[in-house]
C-alpha positions in Angstrom: 122.7 96.6 92.0 121.9 93.1 91.1 118.8 92.0 93.2 120.4 88.7 94.3 123.6 90.5 95.4 121.6 93.0 97.3 119.7 90.3 99.1 122.9 88.6 100.1 124.4 91.8 101.4 121.2 92.4 103.5 121.3 88.9 104.9 125.0 89.4 105.8 124.1 92.7 107.4 121.6 90.8 109.6 124.2 88.3 110.5 126.7 90.9 111.7 124.0 92.9 113.4 122.7 89.8 115.2 126.3 88.9 116.2 126.8 92.3 117.7 123.5 92.3 119.6 124.3 88.8 120.9 127.6 89.8 122.3 126.5 93.1 123.8 123.2 92.0 125.2 124.7 88.8 126.8 127.3 90.8 128.6 124.9 93.7 129.5 122.3 91.2 130.7 124.7 89.4 133.0 126.1 92.7 134.5 122.6 94.2 135.0 121.0 90.9 136.2 118.2 91.1 133.7 116.7 87.9 132.3 115.0 90.0 129.6 118.3 91.2 128.2 119.9 87.8 128.5 116.9 86.4 126.5 117.5 89.1 123.9 121.1 87.9 123.7 120.1 84.2 123.3 117.7 85.1 120.5 120.4 87.0 118.8 122.9 84.1 119.0 120.3 81.9 117.4 119.6 84.5 114.8 123.3 84.5 113.8 123.2 80.8 112.9 119.8 81.1 111.2 120.8 84.1 109.2 123.9 82.3 108.0 121.5 79.4 107.0 119.4 82.0 105.1 122.5 83.2 103.2 123.3 79.6 102.2 119.7 78.9 101.2 119.7 82.1 99.0 122.8 81.0 97.2 121.5 77.5 96.7 118.1 78.7 95.4 119.9 80.9 92.8 121.9 78.0 91.4 119.1 77.2 89.0 117.6 73.9 87.7 119.5 70.7 87.0 118.8 67.0 86.8 118.2 66.8 90.6 116.1 69.9 90.7 114.2 70.1 87.4 112.0 73.0 88.6 114.8 74.9 90.4 116.0 75.1 94.0 113.7 77.8 95.3 112.0 75.4 97.7 115.0 75.9 100.0 113.8 79.4 100.7 110.5 78.5 102.4 112.1 75.5 104.1 114.7 77.8 105.7 112.0 80.3 106.7 110.1 77.5 108.5 113.2 76.1 110.3 114.1 79.7 111.4 110.6 80.3 112.7 110.4 77.0 114.6 113.7 77.7 116.3 112.5 81.2 117.4 109.2 79.8 118.6 111.1 77.2 120.7 113.2 79.9 122.3 110.2 82.0 123.1 108.5 79.0 124.8 111.6 78.3 126.8 111.8 82.0 127.9 108.1 81.9 129.0 108.8 78.9 131.3 111.9 80.6 132.8 110.0 83.9 133.3 107.1 82.2 135.1 109.6 80.4 137.3 111.2 83.7 138.3 107.8 85.2 139.0 106.9 82.3 141.3 110.2 82.7 143.0 109.5 86.3 144.0 110.9 88.2 141.0 114.5 89.3 140.1 116.4 92.3 141.2 117.8 94.3 138.2 120.1 97.2 137.8 117.4 99.4 136.3 119.7 102.2 135.1 121.8 99.8 133.0 118.8 98.0 131.8 117.1 101.2 130.7 120.3 102.2 128.8 120.3 98.9 127.0 116.6 99.2 126.1 117.3 102.6 124.5 120.3 101.3 122.5 118.4 98.2 121.4 115.4 100.2 120.2 117.4 102.7 118.2 119.7 100.0 116.7 116.8 97.7 115.9 114.9 100.5 114.1 117.9 101.3 111.9 118.5 97.6 110.9 114.7 97.2 110.2 114.6 100.2 107.9 117.7 99.0 106.0 116.2 95.4 105.6 112.7 96.5 104.6 113.9 99.1 102.0 116.0 96.7 99.8 114.8 93.1 100.2 113.3 91.2 97.4 113.4 87.5 98.5 111.2 85.9 101.2 114.3 85.2 103.2 115.1 88.9 103.5 111.4 89.7 104.2 111.5 87.1 107.0 114.6 88.7 108.5 113.0 92.2 108.2 109.9 90.9 110.0 112.0 89.5 112.8 113.9 92.8 113.2 110.7 94.7 113.2 109.3 92.5 115.9 112.5 92.9 117.9 112.2 96.6 117.6 108.6 96.8 118.8 109.4 94.5 121.7 112.4 96.7 122.6 110.0 99.6 122.9 107.9 97.6 125.2 111.0 96.6 127.3 111.9 100.3 127.4 108.5 101.2 128.9 108.8 98.3 131.3 112.2 99.4 132.7 110.9 103.0 133.0 108.1 101.6 135.2 110.7 99.7 137.2 112.7 102.8 137.8 109.5 104.6 138.9 108.6 101.8 141.4 112.1 101.9 142.9 111.9 105.7 143.1 108.6 105.6 145.1 110.1 103.0 147.5 108.6 99.8 146.1 111.6 97.8 144.9 109.7 94.6 145.9 107.3 95.3 143.0 110.1 96.4 140.7 111.6 92.9 141.1 108.6 91.5 139.2 109.0 93.8 136.2 111.9 91.9 134.5 110.4 88.4 134.6 107.0 89.7 133.7 108.4 91.4 130.6 110.2 88.1 129.6 106.8 86.4 129.7 104.9 89.1 127.9 107.5 89.8 125.3 108.0 86.1 124.5 104.3 85.5 124.1 103.9 88.5 121.9 106.9 87.6 119.8 105.4 84.1 119.2 103.1 85.7 116.7 106.0 86.4 114.3 107.3 82.8 114.0 103.7 81.4 113.7 103.0 83.8 110.8 106.3 82.8 109.1 105.6 79.1 109.5 102.1 79.7 107.9 103.6 81.5 104.9 106.4 79.0 104.5 104.2 75.9 104.7 101.9 77.4 102.0 104.8 77.4 99.6 106.2 74.0 100.6 102.7 72.5 100.1 102.3 74.3 96.8 99.2 76.1 97.9 97.7 79.2 96.1 100.0 82.3 96.2 99.1 85.3 98.3 95.9 87.1 97.4 97.6 90.1 95.7 99.8 87.8 93.6 96.8 85.7 92.6 94.8 88.8 91.7 97.6 90.1 89.4 97.9 86.7 87.7 94.1 86.6 87.1 94.2 90.1 85.6 97.0 89.1 83.2 95.4 85.9 82.1 92.0 87.6 81.6 93.5 90.4 79.5 95.2 87.9 77.2 92.0 85.8 77.0 89.9 88.8 75.9 92.5 90.0 73.4 92.5 86.8 71.4 88.8 86.0 71.8 89.4 82.8 73.8 86.3 81.3 75.3 87.6 80.5 78.8 90.8 80.4 80.7 91.7 78.3 83.8 94.6 79.4 86.0 96.5 77.3 88.5 99.4 78.9 90.4 101.6 78.5 93.4 104.5 80.5 94.8 107.8 78.9 95.9 110.4 81.4 97.1 110.9 84.1 94.4 109.5 81.7 91.7 105.8 81.7 90.7 104.6 78.5 89.0 101.8 79.2 86.5 99.6 76.8 84.5 97.0 78.3 82.1 94.5 76.1 80.2 92.8 78.1 77.4 89.5 76.7 76.0 89.4 77.8 72.4 86.0 78.4 70.8 84.9 79.0 67.3 85.2 82.8 67.7 88.8 82.7 68.8 91.6 83.9 66.6 93.8 80.9 67.7 93.8 78.3 65.0 97.4 77.2 64.5 100.5 76.5 66.6 101.9 79.8 65.5 98.7 81.5 66.8 99.2 79.7 70.1 102.7 81.1 70.3 101.4 84.6 69.9 99.2 84.0 72.9 102.1 82.6 74.9 104.2 85.7 74.1 101.4 88.0 75.1 101.0 86.2 78.4 104.8 86.2 78.9 104.9 90.0 78.4 102.1 90.5 80.9 103.7 88.3 83.6 107.1 89.9 83.0 105.7 93.2 84.1 104.9 91.7 87.6 108.6 91.1 88.2 108.4 87.5 89.5 110.7 84.7 88.3 108.3 82.4 86.5 107.7 78.8 85.4 104.8 79.0 82.9 102.9 76.2 81.2 100.2 77.1 78.6 97.9 74.6 77.1 95.0 74.9 74.5 92.0 72.7 74.1 88.6 72.9 72.4 86.9 70.8 75.0 86.3 72.3 78.4 86.7 69.0 80.3 90.4 68.8 79.5 90.9 72.2 81.2 89.2 71.4 84.5 
């Protein structure tokens, strides 16, 4: 299957799954009286809109370059990731404030049986969606969705444990303590979940600001450039690179010495072809600029 088509299908899967979670968790949370489940529903409602935004961003980024976007539209991918992460972070902060208010007010009574059943369903369903998203995704947008689902699943496990504790407390005659479990989980889960949007913002901003690509990508590029430099006896090579969405922008300045086999424009084209072949093996969409000079200062 075409990678772009697969990414779109995975993003649409996330949209439909988020929509189902939003509906089920909102109703389930109201019936059981659980703020934690209602919070899960609110986050799912936000995820529906943000996932649709991701689908639009993916289609836009694949439209290619034109007069308005001479380098392509891939910048919309990290922008969308950052917007999504900021929205999720805002929801988490709002939930923390609400949870603390409930704790100060003496807790919240919850129908623990219904809440436990929801936690089981949410954990299993989240795990299934996470596996599907992580197995097939290629773009950063899909990876961001997968990271969110993975975080949701881990937190669902924590919620499951929390409701088990609440049932135990009720069983031993301490419903007063059980009332604090739900708001306490809202606070703990929200604070833990904040780590995911913060990490997504960091990665997205690196791309928006055209910073160096991730370490593994940079290492692979260095290896490819060094192999080509050595093959043609070139004195030095200077690599500059950044990653924007699925595109990697690469600029290589070769310093040609007397011992190099590069003497003509045709020789330079052979170097370009060799570098192209090396980079093609890495699977990234690329924008590559190659320059040659005999003076090192022009390559710095």
